[in-house]
C-alpha positions as CSV (number, residue, x, y, z in Angstrom):
1,M,-54.1,7.4,-11.4
2,H,-53.1,4.3,-9.4
3,K,-51.7,2.7,-12.6
4,L,-49.5,5.8,-13.2
5,A,-48.2,5.6,-9.6
6,A,-47.5,1.9,-10.0
7,V,-45.6,2.5,-13.2
8,C,-43.5,5.3,-11.7
9,L,-42.7,3.1,-8.7
10,L,-41.7,0.2,-11.0
11,L,-39.5,2.5,-13.1
12,A,-37.8,3.9,-10.0
13,S,-37.0,0.5,-8.7
14,V,-35.3,-0.8,-11.9
15,A,-33.6,2.5,-12.8
16,P,-29.8,2.4,-12.4
17,A,-28.6,3.9,-9.2
18,S,-26.7,7.1,-9.4
19,A,-23.6,7.6,-7.4
20,Q,-24.9,7.7,-3.9
21,S,-22.8,8.7,-0.9
22,E,-22.6,6.5,2.2
23,K,-22.1,8.1,5.6
24,V,-18.5,8.1,6.9
25,G,-17.9,8.8,10.5
26,N,-15.4,11.7,11.1
27,D,-15.6,12.5,7.4
28,T,-13.9,15.9,7.7
29,S,-10.3,16.4,8.6
30,P,-9.4,18.3,11.8
31,S,-8.2,21.3,9.8
32,G,-11.4,21.3,7.7
33,K,-9.3,21.0,4.5
34,Y,-10.4,17.5,3.4
35,A,-13.6,15.5,3.4
36,I,-13.9,11.8,2.6
37,S,-16.9,9.9,1.3
38,V,-17.7,6.4,0.0
39,T,-19.8,6.5,-3.1
40,T,-21.2,3.8,-5.5
41,A,-19.0,3.5,-8.6
42,D,-21.4,1.2,-10.3
43,E,-23.9,-1.5,-9.3
44,E,-21.3,-3.7,-7.6
45,H,-18.3,-1.4,-6.7
46,Y,-17.7,1.4,-4.3
47,E,-15.1,4.1,-4.1
48,L,-13.4,6.2,-1.4
49,K,-13.2,9.8,-2.5
50,I,-10.9,12.3,-0.8
51,S,-11.9,15.9,-1.7
52,N,-11.2,19.5,-0.8
53,A,-13.9,20.2,1.8
54,A,-14.4,23.8,0.7
55,T,-14.6,23.4,-3.1
56,G,-15.6,19.7,-3.4
57,E,-12.7,19.2,-5.9
58,I,-11.7,15.5,-5.9
59,A,-8.1,15.0,-4.8
60,S,-8.0,11.2,-5.0
61,V,-10.2,8.2,-5.6
62,F,-9.5,4.6,-4.3
63,P,-11.6,1.5,-5.0
64,M,-13.3,0.0,-1.9
65,E,-12.8,-3.8,-2.2
66,D,-15.2,-6.2,-0.6
67,Y,-17.5,-3.5,0.6
68,D,-21.3,-3.9,0.3
69,T,-23.7,-1.3,1.5
70,E,-26.6,-3.7,0.9
71,T,-25.8,-5.4,4.2
72,Q,-27.0,-3.7,7.4
73,H,-23.7,-4.5,9.1
74,H,-21.4,-2.1,7.3
75,A,-19.9,1.1,8.5
76,V,-16.9,3.4,7.7
77,D,-15.2,5.6,10.2
78,A,-12.1,7.7,9.8
79,V,-9.4,8.3,12.5
80,W,-7.5,11.4,11.4
81,R,-4.0,12.4,12.2
82,P,-4.2,15.8,14.0
83,D,-2.4,17.6,11.1
84,S,-5.0,16.3,8.6
85,T,-2.3,14.7,6.3
86,A,-3.2,11.1,7.1
87,F,-6.1,9.0,8.3
88,A,-6.9,5.5,9.2
89,L,-10.1,4.2,7.7
90,N,-11.9,1.5,9.8
91,V,-14.2,-0.4,7.4
92,E,-16.7,-2.8,8.9
93,R,-17.5,-5.5,6.3
94,G,-20.2,-7.4,8.1
95,R,-20.8,-8.8,11.6
96,S,-17.3,-10.4,12.1
97,I,-14.9,-8.5,9.8
98,T,-13.4,-5.0,10.2
99,V,-10.3,-3.9,8.2
100,C,-8.2,-0.9,8.6
101,E,-6.7,1.0,5.7
102,I,-4.2,3.8,6.1
103,Y,-4.0,6.8,3.7
104,L,-1.3,9.4,3.6
105,E,-0.8,12.7,1.8
106,A,2.8,12.6,0.5
107,Q,4.6,14.3,-2.3
108,G,1.4,16.2,-3.3
109,K,-0.9,13.2,-3.6
110,W,-2.8,10.7,-1.4
111,Q,-1.5,7.2,-1.2
112,K,-2.8,4.0,0.5
113,L,-0.2,2.4,2.7
114,A,-0.3,-1.4,3.4
115,I,0.1,-2.8,6.9
116,P,2.9,-5.4,6.6
117,D,1.3,-8.7,5.8
118,S,3.9,-10.9,7.5
119,D,3.5,-9.1,10.8
120,L,-0.3,-9.2,10.6
121,E,-0.3,-12.9,9.7
122,K,1.9,-13.8,12.7
123,L,-0.6,-11.9,15.0
124,R,-3.6,-13.6,13.3
125,K,-2.0,-17.0,14.1
126,K,-1.7,-16.1,17.8
127,A,-5.2,-14.6,18.0
128,N,-7.2,-17.3,16.2
129,E,-8.0,-20.9,16.9
130,E,-8.3,-23.2,13.8
131,G,-11.9,-24.2,13.3
132,G,-13.1,-21.4,15.5
133,S,-15.7,-18.9,14.6
134,S,-15.0,-16.4,11.9
135,R,-13.8,-13.2,13.6
136,D,-11.3,-10.7,12.3
137,Y,-11.3,-7.2,13.7
138,L,-8.5,-4.7,12.8
139,N,-9.2,-1.1,13.9
140,A,-7.2,2.1,14.2
141,T,-7.7,3.6,17.7
142,G,-5.6,6.8,17.4
143,W,-2.4,8.6,16.5
144,K,0.5,8.9,18.8
145,G,2.7,11.8,17.6
146,K,3.0,12.6,13.9
147,D,4.0,9.3,12.4
148,T,2.7,6.6,14.7
149,V,-0.7,5.0,14.4
150,E,-2.2,2.7,17.0
151,L,-4.3,-0.3,16.0
152,E,-6.1,-3.1,17.8
153,Y,-6.6,-6.7,16.5
154,T,-9.1,-9.2,17.9
155,G,-9.4,-12.8,16.5
156,N,-11.7,-15.6,17.3
157,K,-10.0,-16.4,20.7
158,G,-11.5,-13.1,21.9
159,T,-8.1,-11.6,23.0
160,T,-7.2,-8.2,21.8
161,Y,-3.7,-7.2,20.7
162,E,-2.3,-3.7,20.4
163,I,-0.3,-2.9,17.3
164,V,1.8,0.2,16.8
165,C,2.9,1.1,13.3
166,K,5.3,3.8,12.3
167,M,5.0,5.7,9.0
168,I,8.3,5.6,7.1
169,A,8.9,8.5,4.8
170,G,10.8,8.3,1.5
171,N,10.2,7.8,-2.2
172,V,7.8,5.0,-1.3
173,P,6.2,5.8,2.1
174,H,5.2,2.6,4.0
175,L,4.3,1.3,7.4
176,K,6.4,-0.7,9.8
177,V,5.1,-2.5,12.8
178,I,7.2,-1.4,15.7
179,S,5.2,-3.1,18.5
180,S,2.5,-5.7,19.0
181,K,1.5,-7.1,22.3
182,L,-1.5,-8.5,24.2
183,K,-3.7,-5.7,25.4
184,P,-4.1,-5.7,29.2
185,D,-7.6,-6.2,30.5
């Protein structure tokens, strides 16, 4: 009997993992229409799935780059726009890295919007000291009105900056940084 249990345990430990869902904070939109989840795509890759909360029908799937649930220091939390047509996803990628990804429902489909790299790089230069510890925290803190998302960035100097981005509509929706300043203590 002990040999059978040992064989079952061995088989379970080497069997390929099925698509497991990781917990996402604030996973359901304020309207209750959408739900988001992070699932394993295969042994090394993860996916963000946006689905209809009532039916489970998948609306969109996006790859989750550099995300590893094997580390104990990972977490995913959504900051929804009140009308449920956009959310910011704060993705903790270890002890010293958090990234923010913005998703928008536009023209009948979900799209990932990029935070302008040039603006973010300027801020990183101000907030980081060369040779300092590795620290890069970019988090959404909330929505202001319909088209403005508020972010915070902290580098290795320990100072926190507020960043305000406006969503620009059109054929290719995108984000524009409209303000970045040192956050008052």
